[in-house]
All heavy atoms as atom14 arrays in JSON, in Angstrom:
{
  "sequence": "MAGSTDSSTKTMGVVTVGGLVAVTAYTVALGSNGWLWFGWVVLGLITLALVVMRRA",
  "atom14_mask": [
    [1, 1, 1, 1, 1, 1, 1, 1, 0, 0, 0, 0, 0, 0],
    [1, 1, 1, 1, 1, 0, 0, 0, 0, 0, 0, 0, 0, 0],
    [1, 1, 1, 1, 0, 0, 0, 0, 0, 0, 0, 0, 0, 0],
    [1, 1, 1, 1, 1, 1, 0, 0, 0, 0, 0, 0, 0, 0],
    [1, 1, 1, 1, 1, 1, 1, 0, 0, 0, 0, 0, 0, 0],
    [1, 1, 1, 1, 1, 1, 1, 1, 0, 0, 0, 0, 0, 0],
    [1, 1, 1, 1, 1, 1, 0, 0, 0, 0, 0, 0, 0, 0],
    [1, 1, 1, 1, 1, 1, 0, 0, 0, 0, 0, 0, 0, 0],
    [1, 1, 1, 1, 1, 1, 1, 0, 0, 0, 0, 0, 0, 0],
    [1, 1, 1, 1, 1, 1, 1, 1, 1, 0, 0, 0, 0, 0],
    [1, 1, 1, 1, 1, 1, 1, 0, 0, 0, 0, 0, 0, 0],
    [1, 1, 1, 1, 1, 1, 1, 1, 0, 0, 0, 0, 0, 0],
    [1, 1, 1, 1, 0, 0, 0, 0, 0, 0, 0, 0, 0, 0],
    [1, 1, 1, 1, 1, 1, 1, 0, 0, 0, 0, 0, 0, 0],
    [1, 1, 1, 1, 1, 1, 1, 0, 0, 0, 0, 0, 0, 0],
    [1, 1, 1, 1, 1, 1, 1, 0, 0, 0, 0, 0, 0, 0],
    [1, 1, 1, 1, 1, 1, 1, 0, 0, 0, 0, 0, 0, 0],
    [1, 1, 1, 1, 0, 0, 0, 0, 0, 0, 0, 0, 0, 0],
    [1, 1, 1, 1, 0, 0, 0, 0, 0, 0, 0, 0, 0, 0],
    [1, 1, 1, 1, 1, 1, 1, 1, 0, 0, 0, 0, 0, 0],
    [1, 1, 1, 1, 1, 1, 1, 0, 0, 0, 0, 0, 0, 0],
    [1, 1, 1, 1, 1, 0, 0, 0, 0, 0, 0, 0, 0, 0],
    [1, 1, 1, 1, 1, 1, 1, 0, 0, 0, 0, 0, 0, 0],
    [1, 1, 1, 1, 1, 1, 1, 0, 0, 0, 0, 0, 0, 0],
    [1, 1, 1, 1, 1, 0, 0, 0, 0, 0, 0, 0, 0, 0],
    [1, 1, 1, 1, 1, 1, 1, 1, 1, 1, 1, 1, 0, 0],
    [1, 1, 1, 1, 1, 1, 1, 0, 0, 0, 0, 0, 0, 0],
    [1, 1, 1, 1, 1, 1, 1, 0, 0, 0, 0, 0, 0, 0],
    [1, 1, 1, 1, 1, 0, 0, 0, 0, 0, 0, 0, 0, 0],
    [1, 1, 1, 1, 1, 1, 1, 1, 0, 0, 0, 0, 0, 0],
    [1, 1, 1, 1, 0, 0, 0, 0, 0, 0, 0, 0, 0, 0],
    [1, 1, 1, 1, 1, 1, 0, 0, 0, 0, 0, 0, 0, 0],
    [1, 1, 1, 1, 1, 1, 1, 1, 0, 0, 0, 0, 0, 0],
    [1, 1, 1, 1, 0, 0, 0, 0, 0, 0, 0, 0, 0, 0],
    [1, 1, 1, 1, 1, 1, 1, 1, 1, 1, 1, 1, 1, 1],
    [1, 1, 1, 1, 1, 1, 1, 1, 0, 0, 0, 0, 0, 0],
    [1, 1, 1, 1, 1, 1, 1, 1, 1, 1, 1, 1, 1, 1],
    [1, 1, 1, 1, 1, 1, 1, 1, 1, 1, 1, 0, 0, 0],
    [1, 1, 1, 1, 0, 0, 0, 0, 0, 0, 0, 0, 0, 0],
    [1, 1, 1, 1, 1, 1, 1, 1, 1, 1, 1, 1, 1, 1],
    [1, 1, 1, 1, 1, 1, 1, 0, 0, 0, 0, 0, 0, 0],
    [1, 1, 1, 1, 1, 1, 1, 0, 0, 0, 0, 0, 0, 0],
    [1, 1, 1, 1, 1, 1, 1, 1, 0, 0, 0, 0, 0, 0],
    [1, 1, 1, 1, 0, 0, 0, 0, 0, 0, 0, 0, 0, 0],
    [1, 1, 1, 1, 1, 1, 1, 1, 0, 0, 0, 0, 0, 0],
    [1, 1, 1, 1, 1, 1, 1, 1, 0, 0, 0, 0, 0, 0],
    [1, 1, 1, 1, 1, 1, 1, 0, 0, 0, 0, 0, 0, 0],
    [1, 1, 1, 1, 1, 1, 1, 1, 0, 0, 0, 0, 0, 0],
    [1, 1, 1, 1, 1, 0, 0, 0, 0, 0, 0, 0, 0, 0],
    [1, 1, 1, 1, 1, 1, 1, 1, 0, 0, 0, 0, 0, 0],
    [1, 1, 1, 1, 1, 1, 1, 0, 0, 0, 0, 0, 0, 0],
    [1, 1, 1, 1, 1, 1, 1, 0, 0, 0, 0, 0, 0, 0],
    [1, 1, 1, 1, 1, 1, 1, 1, 0, 0, 0, 0, 0, 0],
    [1, 1, 1, 1, 1, 1, 1, 1, 1, 1, 1, 0, 0, 0],
    [1, 1, 1, 1, 1, 1, 1, 1, 1, 1, 1, 0, 0, 0],
    [1, 1, 1, 1, 1, 0, 0, 0, 0, 0, 0, 0, 0, 0]
  ],
  "atom14_positions": [
    [[44.33, -138.58, 81.74], [43.54, -139.01, 82.89], [43.9, -138.22, 84.13], [43.04, -137.92, 84.97], [43.8, -140.47, 83.14], [42.89, -141.15, 84.15], [41.33, -141.52, 83.3], [40.51, -142.29, 84.65], [0.0, 0.0, 0.0], [0.0, 0.0, 0.0], [0.0, 0.0, 0.0], [0.0, 0.0, 0.0], [0.0, 0.0, 0.0], [0.0, 0.0, 0.0]],
    [[45.18, -137.8, 84.33], [45.55, -137.05, 85.46], [44.86, -135.66, 85.51], [44.59, -135.19, 86.53], [47.09, -136.9, 85.49], [0.0, 0.0, 0.0], [0.0, 0.0, 0.0], [0.0, 0.0, 0.0], [0.0, 0.0, 0.0], [0.0, 0.0, 0.0], [0.0, 0.0, 0.0], [0.0, 0.0, 0.0], [0.0, 0.0, 0.0], [0.0, 0.0, 0.0]],
    [[44.6, -135.13, 84.31], [43.94, -133.84, 84.29], [42.54, -133.89, 84.86], [42.07, -132.99, 85.51], [0.0, 0.0, 0.0], [0.0, 0.0, 0.0], [0.0, 0.0, 0.0], [0.0, 0.0, 0.0], [0.0, 0.0, 0.0], [0.0, 0.0, 0.0], [0.0, 0.0, 0.0], [0.0, 0.0, 0.0], [0.0, 0.0, 0.0], [0.0, 0.0, 0.0]],
    [[41.81, -135.01, 84.57], [40.48, -135.14, 85.07], [40.48, -135.38, 86.57], [39.6, -134.85, 87.28], [39.77, -136.25, 84.38], [40.34, -137.51, 84.68], [0.0, 0.0, 0.0], [0.0, 0.0, 0.0], [0.0, 0.0, 0.0], [0.0, 0.0, 0.0], [0.0, 0.0, 0.0], [0.0, 0.0, 0.0], [0.0, 0.0, 0.0], [0.0, 0.0, 0.0]],
    [[41.5, -136.06, 87.08], [41.57, -136.26, 88.53], [41.86, -134.91, 89.26], [41.27, -134.67, 90.25], [42.73, -137.27, 88.85], [42.49, -138.45, 88.19], [42.8, -137.49, 90.3], [0.0, 0.0, 0.0], [0.0, 0.0, 0.0], [0.0, 0.0, 0.0], [0.0, 0.0, 0.0], [0.0, 0.0, 0.0], [0.0, 0.0, 0.0], [0.0, 0.0, 0.0]],
    [[42.75, -134.1, 88.68], [42.96, -132.78, 89.26], [41.75, -131.93, 89.26], [41.48, -131.28, 90.24], [44.11, -132.06, 88.47], [45.44, -132.72, 88.7], [45.6, -133.5, 89.64], [46.32, -132.44, 87.85], [0.0, 0.0, 0.0], [0.0, 0.0, 0.0], [0.0, 0.0, 0.0], [0.0, 0.0, 0.0], [0.0, 0.0, 0.0], [0.0, 0.0, 0.0]],
    [[40.99, -131.97, 88.2], [39.74, -131.19, 88.04], [38.69, -131.66, 89.07], [38.07, -130.84, 89.71], [39.23, -131.29, 86.63], [38.03, -130.61, 86.55], [0.0, 0.0, 0.0], [0.0, 0.0, 0.0], [0.0, 0.0, 0.0], [0.0, 0.0, 0.0], [0.0, 0.0, 0.0], [0.0, 0.0, 0.0], [0.0, 0.0, 0.0], [0.0, 0.0, 0.0]],
    [[38.58, -132.96, 89.2], [37.55, -133.53, 90.08], [37.95, -133.18, 91.59], [37.11, -132.92, 92.36], [37.27, -134.98, 89.91], [38.46, -135.72, 90.23], [0.0, 0.0, 0.0], [0.0, 0.0, 0.0], [0.0, 0.0, 0.0], [0.0, 0.0, 0.0], [0.0, 0.0, 0.0], [0.0, 0.0, 0.0], [0.0, 0.0, 0.0], [0.0, 0.0, 0.0]],
    [[39.21, -133.29, 91.81], [39.64, -132.89, 93.2], [39.48, -131.47, 93.57], [38.96, -131.15, 94.66], [41.18, -133.28, 93.36], [41.35, -134.64, 93.02], [41.62, -133.01, 94.75], [0.0, 0.0, 0.0], [0.0, 0.0, 0.0], [0.0, 0.0, 0.0], [0.0, 0.0, 0.0], [0.0, 0.0, 0.0], [0.0, 0.0, 0.0], [0.0, 0.0, 0.0]],
    [[39.69, -130.58, 92.56], [39.42, -129.17, 92.81], [37.96, -128.94, 93.0], [37.55, -128.15, 93.86], [39.97, -128.34, 91.69], [41.51, -128.26, 91.59], [42.01, -127.51, 90.41], [43.49, -127.49, 90.33], [43.97, -126.82, 89.16], [0.0, 0.0, 0.0], [0.0, 0.0, 0.0], [0.0, 0.0, 0.0], [0.0, 0.0, 0.0], [0.0, 0.0, 0.0]],
    [[37.08, -129.55, 92.17], [35.66, -129.47, 92.25], [35.23, -129.92, 93.63], [34.35, -129.28, 94.28], [34.96, -130.23, 91.1], [35.5, -129.73, 89.84], [33.47, -130.09, 91.28], [0.0, 0.0, 0.0], [0.0, 0.0, 0.0], [0.0, 0.0, 0.0], [0.0, 0.0, 0.0], [0.0, 0.0, 0.0], [0.0, 0.0, 0.0], [0.0, 0.0, 0.0]],
    [[35.76, -131.02, 94.1], [35.35, -131.59, 95.36], [35.77, -130.58, 96.5], [34.97, -130.45, 97.48], [36.02, -132.9, 95.58], [35.38, -133.8, 96.64], [33.77, -134.2, 96.19], [33.4, -135.25, 97.58], [0.0, 0.0, 0.0], [0.0, 0.0, 0.0], [0.0, 0.0, 0.0], [0.0, 0.0, 0.0], [0.0, 0.0, 0.0], [0.0, 0.0, 0.0]],
    [[36.91, -129.96, 96.34], [37.32, -129.0, 97.36], [36.4, -127.83, 97.37], [36.06, -127.3, 98.48], [0.0, 0.0, 0.0], [0.0, 0.0, 0.0], [0.0, 0.0, 0.0], [0.0, 0.0, 0.0], [0.0, 0.0, 0.0], [0.0, 0.0, 0.0], [0.0, 0.0, 0.0], [0.0, 0.0, 0.0], [0.0, 0.0, 0.0], [0.0, 0.0, 0.0]],
    [[35.98, -127.33, 96.23], [34.99, -126.22, 96.14], [33.69, -126.59, 96.8], [33.11, -125.8, 97.51], [34.81, -125.77, 94.67], [33.66, -124.79, 94.55], [36.11, -125.09, 94.16], [0.0, 0.0, 0.0], [0.0, 0.0, 0.0], [0.0, 0.0, 0.0], [0.0, 0.0, 0.0], [0.0, 0.0, 0.0], [0.0, 0.0, 0.0], [0.0, 0.0, 0.0]],
    [[33.16, -127.78, 96.5], [31.95, -128.28, 97.05], [32.04, -128.34, 98.62], [31.13, -128.0, 99.37], [31.57, -129.62, 96.47], [30.42, -130.26, 97.25], [31.17, -129.49, 95.01], [0.0, 0.0, 0.0], [0.0, 0.0, 0.0], [0.0, 0.0, 0.0], [0.0, 0.0, 0.0], [0.0, 0.0, 0.0], [0.0, 0.0, 0.0], [0.0, 0.0, 0.0]],
    [[33.24, -128.86, 99.1], [33.4, -128.95, 100.48], [33.38, -127.61, 101.18], [32.75, -127.4, 102.22], [34.75, -129.67, 100.78], [34.68, -130.97, 100.19], [35.04, -129.84, 102.24], [0.0, 0.0, 0.0], [0.0, 0.0, 0.0], [0.0, 0.0, 0.0], [0.0, 0.0, 0.0], [0.0, 0.0, 0.0], [0.0, 0.0, 0.0], [0.0, 0.0, 0.0]],
    [[34.11, -126.66, 100.63], [34.12, -125.26, 101.24], [32.76, -124.66, 101.12], [32.29, -124.02, 102.1], [35.21, -124.38, 100.54], [35.05, -122.97, 100.92], [36.58, -124.96, 100.78], [0.0, 0.0, 0.0], [0.0, 0.0, 0.0], [0.0, 0.0, 0.0], [0.0, 0.0, 0.0], [0.0, 0.0, 0.0], [0.0, 0.0, 0.0], [0.0, 0.0, 0.0]],
    [[32.09, -124.83, 100.03], [30.73, -124.33, 99.88], [29.79, -125.02, 100.9], [28.88, -124.35, 101.48], [0.0, 0.0, 0.0], [0.0, 0.0, 0.0], [0.0, 0.0, 0.0], [0.0, 0.0, 0.0], [0.0, 0.0, 0.0], [0.0, 0.0, 0.0], [0.0, 0.0, 0.0], [0.0, 0.0, 0.0], [0.0, 0.0, 0.0], [0.0, 0.0, 0.0]],
    [[30.01, -126.26, 101.14], [29.15, -126.97, 102.11], [29.44, -126.4, 103.56], [28.49, -126.26, 104.31], [0.0, 0.0, 0.0], [0.0, 0.0, 0.0], [0.0, 0.0, 0.0], [0.0, 0.0, 0.0], [0.0, 0.0, 0.0], [0.0, 0.0, 0.0], [0.0, 0.0, 0.0], [0.0, 0.0, 0.0], [0.0, 0.0, 0.0], [0.0, 0.0, 0.0]],
    [[30.7, -126.07, 103.83], [31.02, -125.55, 105.1], [30.32, -124.18, 105.3], [29.8, -123.86, 106.39], [32.55, -125.34, 105.29], [33.01, -124.66, 106.55], [32.57, -125.41, 107.8], [34.48, -124.45, 106.53], [0.0, 0.0, 0.0], [0.0, 0.0, 0.0], [0.0, 0.0, 0.0], [0.0, 0.0, 0.0], [0.0, 0.0, 0.0], [0.0, 0.0, 0.0]],
    [[30.34, -123.33, 104.28], [29.69, -122.08, 104.33], [28.21, -122.24, 104.53], [27.55, -121.54, 105.37], [29.96, -121.22, 103.03], [29.06, -120.0, 102.99], [31.44, -120.81, 102.92], [0.0, 0.0, 0.0], [0.0, 0.0, 0.0], [0.0, 0.0, 0.0], [0.0, 0.0, 0.0], [0.0, 0.0, 0.0], [0.0, 0.0, 0.0], [0.0, 0.0, 0.0]],
    [[27.58, -123.19, 103.82], [26.1, -123.43, 103.92], [25.77, -123.91, 105.33], [24.76, -123.47, 105.92], [25.68, -124.42, 102.85], [0.0, 0.0, 0.0], [0.0, 0.0, 0.0], [0.0, 0.0, 0.0], [0.0, 0.0, 0.0], [0.0, 0.0, 0.0], [0.0, 0.0, 0.0], [0.0, 0.0, 0.0], [0.0, 0.0, 0.0], [0.0, 0.0, 0.0]],
    [[26.52, -124.87, 105.82], [26.17, -125.45, 107.12], [26.41, -124.37, 108.24], [25.61, -124.24, 109.15], [27.1, -126.68, 107.45], [26.98, -127.11, 108.88], [26.73, -127.8, 106.52], [0.0, 0.0, 0.0], [0.0, 0.0, 0.0], [0.0, 0.0, 0.0], [0.0, 0.0, 0.0], [0.0, 0.0, 0.0], [0.0, 0.0, 0.0], [0.0, 0.0, 0.0]],
    [[27.42, -123.57, 108.11], [27.62, -122.49, 109.08], [26.5, -121.46, 109.0], [26.01, -121.05, 110.06], [28.98, -121.78, 108.8], [30.05, -122.73, 108.88], [29.25, -120.68, 109.85], [0.0, 0.0, 0.0], [0.0, 0.0, 0.0], [0.0, 0.0, 0.0], [0.0, 0.0, 0.0], [0.0, 0.0, 0.0], [0.0, 0.0, 0.0], [0.0, 0.0, 0.0]],
    [[26.08, -121.07, 107.81], [25.01, -120.16, 107.73], [23.67, -120.76, 108.27], [22.9, -120.07, 108.97], [24.7, -119.79, 106.22], [0.0, 0.0, 0.0], [0.0, 0.0, 0.0], [0.0, 0.0, 0.0], [0.0, 0.0, 0.0], [0.0, 0.0, 0.0], [0.0, 0.0, 0.0], [0.0, 0.0, 0.0], [0.0, 0.0, 0.0], [0.0, 0.0, 0.0]],
    [[23.49, -122.02, 108.06], [22.21, -122.69, 108.59], [22.31, -122.65, 110.16], [21.31, -122.35, 110.79], [22.16, -124.1, 108.13], [20.99, -124.86, 108.66], [19.8, -124.9, 107.89], [20.98, -125.54, 109.82], [18.68, -125.58, 108.34], [19.92, -126.23, 110.3], [18.76, -126.25, 109.52], [17.67, -126.92, 110.02], [0.0, 0.0, 0.0], [0.0, 0.0, 0.0]],
    [[23.49, -122.97, 110.69], [23.7, -122.96, 112.14], [23.46, -121.6, 112.73], [22.8, -121.49, 113.76], [25.1, -123.5, 112.46], [25.19, -124.8, 111.94], [25.32, -123.48, 113.97], [0.0, 0.0, 0.0], [0.0, 0.0, 0.0], [0.0, 0.0, 0.0], [0.0, 0.0, 0.0], [0.0, 0.0, 0.0], [0.0, 0.0, 0.0], [0.0, 0.0, 0.0]],
    [[23.98, -120.55, 112.09], [23.76, -119.21, 112.6], [22.28, -118.83, 112.54], [21.74, -118.24, 113.45], [24.64, -118.18, 111.79], [24.22, -116.78, 112.1], [26.13, -118.43, 112.13], [0.0, 0.0, 0.0], [0.0, 0.0, 0.0], [0.0, 0.0, 0.0], [0.0, 0.0, 0.0], [0.0, 0.0, 0.0], [0.0, 0.0, 0.0], [0.0, 0.0, 0.0]],
    [[21.66, -119.16, 111.44], [20.25, -118.69, 111.22], [19.26, -119.55, 112.03], [18.26, -118.97, 112.59], [19.97, -118.73, 109.76], [0.0, 0.0, 0.0], [0.0, 0.0, 0.0], [0.0, 0.0, 0.0], [0.0, 0.0, 0.0], [0.0, 0.0, 0.0], [0.0, 0.0, 0.0], [0.0, 0.0, 0.0], [0.0, 0.0, 0.0], [0.0, 0.0, 0.0]],
    [[19.41, -120.85, 112.03], [18.35, -121.7, 112.58], [18.79, -122.57, 113.71], [17.99, -123.34, 114.29], [17.79, -122.57, 111.49], [17.2, -121.86, 110.28], [16.81, -122.82, 109.19], [15.95, -121.08, 110.72], [0.0, 0.0, 0.0], [0.0, 0.0, 0.0], [0.0, 0.0, 0.0], [0.0, 0.0, 0.0], [0.0, 0.0, 0.0], [0.0, 0.0, 0.0]],
    [[20.02, -122.57, 114.08], [20.53, -123.41, 115.14], [21.25, -124.61, 114.66], [21.13, -124.94, 113.47], [0.0, 0.0, 0.0], [0.0, 0.0, 0.0], [0.0, 0.0, 0.0], [0.0, 0.0, 0.0], [0.0, 0.0, 0.0], [0.0, 0.0, 0.0], [0.0, 0.0, 0.0], [0.0, 0.0, 0.0], [0.0, 0.0, 0.0], [0.0, 0.0, 0.0]],
    [[21.98, -125.23, 115.49], [22.83, -126.31, 115.12], [22.02, -127.58, 114.72], [21.0, -127.92, 115.28], [23.78, -126.69, 116.23], [24.68, -127.69, 115.84], [0.0, 0.0, 0.0], [0.0, 0.0, 0.0], [0.0, 0.0, 0.0], [0.0, 0.0, 0.0], [0.0, 0.0, 0.0], [0.0, 0.0, 0.0], [0.0, 0.0, 0.0], [0.0, 0.0, 0.0]],
    [[22.56, -128.28, 113.72], [22.01, -129.57, 113.25], [23.11, -130.57, 113.18], [23.97, -130.41, 112.29], [21.22, -129.39, 111.96], [20.58, -130.66, 111.57], [21.0, -131.75, 111.88], [19.53, -130.54, 110.74], [0.0, 0.0, 0.0], [0.0, 0.0, 0.0], [0.0, 0.0, 0.0], [0.0, 0.0, 0.0], [0.0, 0.0, 0.0], [0.0, 0.0, 0.0]],
    [[23.17, -131.48, 114.03], [24.32, -132.45, 114.07], [24.5, -133.21, 112.81], [25.61, -133.51, 112.38], [0.0, 0.0, 0.0], [0.0, 0.0, 0.0], [0.0, 0.0, 0.0], [0.0, 0.0, 0.0], [0.0, 0.0, 0.0], [0.0, 0.0, 0.0], [0.0, 0.0, 0.0], [0.0, 0.0, 0.0], [0.0, 0.0, 0.0], [0.0, 0.0, 0.0]],
    [[23.37, -133.55, 112.17], [23.46, -134.35, 110.93], [24.15, -133.54, 109.81], [24.89, -134.12, 109.0], [22.14, -134.81, 110.45], [21.63, -135.98, 111.33], [20.6, -136.0, 112.16], [22.18, -137.32, 111.3], [20.49, -137.27, 112.71], [21.47, -138.08, 112.2], [23.21, -137.93, 110.6], [21.66, -139.4, 112.43], [23.51, -139.32, 110.85], [22.74, -139.99, 111.75]],
    [[23.91, -132.23, 109.78], [24.54, -131.41, 108.73], [26.02, -131.37, 108.96], [26.81, -131.44, 108.05], [23.98, -130.03, 108.73], [22.55, -129.87, 108.21], [22.11, -128.39, 108.29], [22.56, -130.26, 106.72], [0.0, 0.0, 0.0], [0.0, 0.0, 0.0], [0.0, 0.0, 0.0], [0.0, 0.0, 0.0], [0.0, 0.0, 0.0], [0.0, 0.0, 0.0]],
    [[26.41, -131.16, 110.26], [27.87, -131.19, 110.54], [28.54, -132.47, 110.27], [29.61, -132.6, 109.77], [28.09, -130.74, 111.97], [27.9, -129.23, 112.11], [26.81, -128.64, 112.7], [28.75, -128.23, 111.65], [26.95, -127.31, 112.59], [28.12, -126.99, 111.95], [29.93, -128.21, 110.96], [28.67, -125.7, 111.6], [30.54, -126.98, 110.62], [29.92, -125.8, 110.99]],
    [[27.81, -133.57, 110.65], [28.32, -134.91, 110.36], [28.53, -135.12, 108.83], [29.59, -135.67, 108.38], [27.34, -135.96, 110.88], [27.72, -137.41, 110.51], [28.78, -138.0, 111.18], [27.1, -138.1, 109.55], [29.23, -139.28, 110.87], [27.46, -139.41, 109.17], [28.52, -139.99, 109.85], [0.0, 0.0, 0.0], [0.0, 0.0, 0.0], [0.0, 0.0, 0.0]],
    [[27.55, -134.75, 108.07], [27.66, -134.81, 106.59], [28.83, -133.99, 106.05], [29.55, -134.44, 105.19], [0.0, 0.0, 0.0], [0.0, 0.0, 0.0], [0.0, 0.0, 0.0], [0.0, 0.0, 0.0], [0.0, 0.0, 0.0], [0.0, 0.0, 0.0], [0.0, 0.0, 0.0], [0.0, 0.0, 0.0], [0.0, 0.0, 0.0], [0.0, 0.0, 0.0]],
    [[29.04, -132.8, 106.64], [30.13, -131.97, 106.15], [31.48, -132.64, 106.49], [32.38, -132.58, 105.74], [30.09, -130.56, 106.77], [31.18, -129.73, 106.23], [31.16, -129.12, 105.02], [32.45, -129.52, 106.84], [32.44, -128.49, 104.86], [33.26, -128.75, 105.9], [33.06, -129.91, 107.98], [34.51, -128.35, 106.19], [34.39, -129.54, 108.27], [35.08, -128.79, 107.42]],
    [[31.55, -133.2, 107.69], [32.78, -133.88, 108.07], [33.15, -135.08, 107.14], [34.24, -135.26, 106.71], [32.76, -134.37, 109.57], [33.92, -135.34, 109.87], [32.77, -133.16, 110.54], [0.0, 0.0, 0.0], [0.0, 0.0, 0.0], [0.0, 0.0, 0.0], [0.0, 0.0, 0.0], [0.0, 0.0, 0.0], [0.0, 0.0, 0.0], [0.0, 0.0, 0.0]],
    [[32.09, -135.81, 106.76], [32.33, -136.95, 105.91], [32.69, -136.41, 104.53], [33.62, -137.01, 103.92], [30.97, -137.8, 105.76], [30.98, -138.74, 104.58], [30.63, -138.5, 107.04], [0.0, 0.0, 0.0], [0.0, 0.0, 0.0], [0.0, 0.0, 0.0], [0.0, 0.0, 0.0], [0.0, 0.0, 0.0], [0.0, 0.0, 0.0], [0.0, 0.0, 0.0]],
    [[32.05, -135.37, 104.05], [32.49, -134.75, 102.79], [33.95, -134.27, 102.83], [34.72, -134.49, 101.84], [31.57, -133.56, 102.47], [31.74, -132.88, 101.13], [31.49, -133.86, 99.99], [30.8, -131.68, 100.99], [0.0, 0.0, 0.0], [0.0, 0.0, 0.0], [0.0, 0.0, 0.0], [0.0, 0.0, 0.0], [0.0, 0.0, 0.0], [0.0, 0.0, 0.0]],
    [[34.33, -133.67, 103.94], [35.72, -133.21, 104.07], [36.66, -134.36, 104.07], [37.77, -134.34, 103.48], [0.0, 0.0, 0.0], [0.0, 0.0, 0.0], [0.0, 0.0, 0.0], [0.0, 0.0, 0.0], [0.0, 0.0, 0.0], [0.0, 0.0, 0.0], [0.0, 0.0, 0.0], [0.0, 0.0, 0.0], [0.0, 0.0, 0.0], [0.0, 0.0, 0.0]],
    [[36.33, -135.49, 104.72], [37.21, -136.66, 104.78], [37.32, -137.3, 103.37], [38.46, -137.72, 102.97], [36.71, -137.72, 105.76], [36.8, -137.34, 107.19], [36.14, -138.35, 108.07], [38.26, -137.15, 107.6], [0.0, 0.0, 0.0], [0.0, 0.0, 0.0], [0.0, 0.0, 0.0], [0.0, 0.0, 0.0], [0.0, 0.0, 0.0], [0.0, 0.0, 0.0]],
    [[36.27, -137.31, 102.58], [36.34, -137.83, 101.2], [37.22, -136.92, 100.37], [38.11, -137.41, 99.58], [34.89, -137.88, 100.59], [34.1, -139.02, 101.33], [34.97, -138.19, 99.11], [32.66, -139.02, 100.97], [0.0, 0.0, 0.0], [0.0, 0.0, 0.0], [0.0, 0.0, 0.0], [0.0, 0.0, 0.0], [0.0, 0.0, 0.0], [0.0, 0.0, 0.0]],
    [[37.13, -135.62, 100.57], [37.94, -134.68, 99.82], [39.41, -134.87, 100.2], [40.28, -134.92, 99.36], [37.54, -133.26, 100.1], [36.14, -133.07, 99.73], [38.36, -132.24, 99.29], [0.0, 0.0, 0.0], [0.0, 0.0, 0.0], [0.0, 0.0, 0.0], [0.0, 0.0, 0.0], [0.0, 0.0, 0.0], [0.0, 0.0, 0.0], [0.0, 0.0, 0.0]],
    [[39.69, -135.01, 101.49], [41.01, -135.26, 101.92], [41.61, -136.54, 101.34], [42.73, -136.62, 100.94], [41.04, -135.33, 103.44], [42.46, -135.51, 104.1], [43.34, -134.29, 103.78], [42.28, -135.62, 105.62], [0.0, 0.0, 0.0], [0.0, 0.0, 0.0], [0.0, 0.0, 0.0], [0.0, 0.0, 0.0], [0.0, 0.0, 0.0], [0.0, 0.0, 0.0]],
    [[40.78, -137.63, 101.3], [41.2, -138.83, 100.71], [41.58, -138.66, 99.25], [42.53, -139.27, 98.76], [40.19, -139.92, 100.86], [0.0, 0.0, 0.0], [0.0, 0.0, 0.0], [0.0, 0.0, 0.0], [0.0, 0.0, 0.0], [0.0, 0.0, 0.0], [0.0, 0.0, 0.0], [0.0, 0.0, 0.0], [0.0, 0.0, 0.0], [0.0, 0.0, 0.0]],
    [[40.74, -137.9, 98.51], [41.06, -137.66, 97.11], [42.41, -136.96, 96.92], [43.18, -137.25, 96.04], [39.96, -136.84, 96.45], [38.69, -137.53, 96.08], [37.68, -136.5, 95.62], [38.94, -138.57, 95.07], [0.0, 0.0, 0.0], [0.0, 0.0, 0.0], [0.0, 0.0, 0.0], [0.0, 0.0, 0.0], [0.0, 0.0, 0.0], [0.0, 0.0, 0.0]],
    [[42.68, -135.96, 97.79], [43.93, -135.23, 97.76], [45.12, -136.15, 97.97], [46.13, -136.12, 97.29], [43.88, -134.08, 98.74], [45.27, -133.39, 98.83], [42.89, -133.0, 98.25], [0.0, 0.0, 0.0], [0.0, 0.0, 0.0], [0.0, 0.0, 0.0], [0.0, 0.0, 0.0], [0.0, 0.0, 0.0], [0.0, 0.0, 0.0], [0.0, 0.0, 0.0]],
    [[44.97, -137.0, 98.99], [46.03, -137.92, 99.35], [46.28, -138.94, 98.24], [47.42, -139.25, 97.89], [45.76, -138.61, 100.7], [46.67, -139.77, 100.93], [45.79, -137.65, 101.83], [0.0, 0.0, 0.0], [0.0, 0.0, 0.0], [0.0, 0.0, 0.0], [0.0, 0.0, 0.0], [0.0, 0.0, 0.0], [0.0, 0.0, 0.0], [0.0, 0.0, 0.0]],
    [[45.19, -139.43, 97.66], [45.33, -140.4, 96.54], [45.94, -139.77, 95.35], [46.71, -140.47, 94.64], [43.96, -141.04, 96.24], [43.5, -142.04, 97.29], [41.81, -142.69, 97.08], [41.56, -142.63, 95.33], [0.0, 0.0, 0.0], [0.0, 0.0, 0.0], [0.0, 0.0, 0.0], [0.0, 0.0, 0.0], [0.0, 0.0, 0.0], [0.0, 0.0, 0.0]],
    [[45.66, -138.56, 95.1], [46.2, -137.85, 93.93], [47.71, -137.68, 94.05], [48.47, -137.8, 93.07], [45.57, -136.48, 93.79], [46.04, -135.73, 92.56], [45.41, -134.42, 92.48], [45.84, -133.62, 93.62], [46.1, -132.3, 93.58], [45.96, -131.67, 92.49], [46.55, -131.69, 94.64], [0.0, 0.0, 0.0], [0.0, 0.0, 0.0], [0.0, 0.0, 0.0]],
    [[48.18, -137.42, 95.29], [49.63, -137.25, 95.49], [50.43, -138.51, 95.55], [51.58, -138.54, 95.41], [49.84, -136.47, 96.83], [49.33, -135.06, 96.66], [49.6, -134.26, 97.85], [49.08, -132.85, 97.73], [49.23, -131.95, 98.55], [49.83, -132.13, 99.69], [48.68, -130.72, 98.34], [0.0, 0.0, 0.0], [0.0, 0.0, 0.0], [0.0, 0.0, 0.0]],
    [[49.72, -139.61, 95.79], [50.4, -140.93, 95.93], [50.79, -141.48, 94.57], [50.25, -141.21, 93.56], [49.55, -141.92, 96.67], [0.0, 0.0, 0.0], [0.0, 0.0, 0.0], [0.0, 0.0, 0.0], [0.0, 0.0, 0.0], [0.0, 0.0, 0.0], [0.0, 0.0, 0.0], [0.0, 0.0, 0.0], [0.0, 0.0, 0.0], [0.0, 0.0, 0.0]]
  ]
}
């Protein structure tokens, strides 16, 4: 079970970084969108929570 947790945490990290790249590209190309940044922050917090829970 621990292996799947590690895998899902890594996947979530990749999705979070990919989301950051996508939101940044959108902001550069079309201007800032607060909802996209809010969504990315929420995704980052969820990823951080997964990392903390994995270590506990």
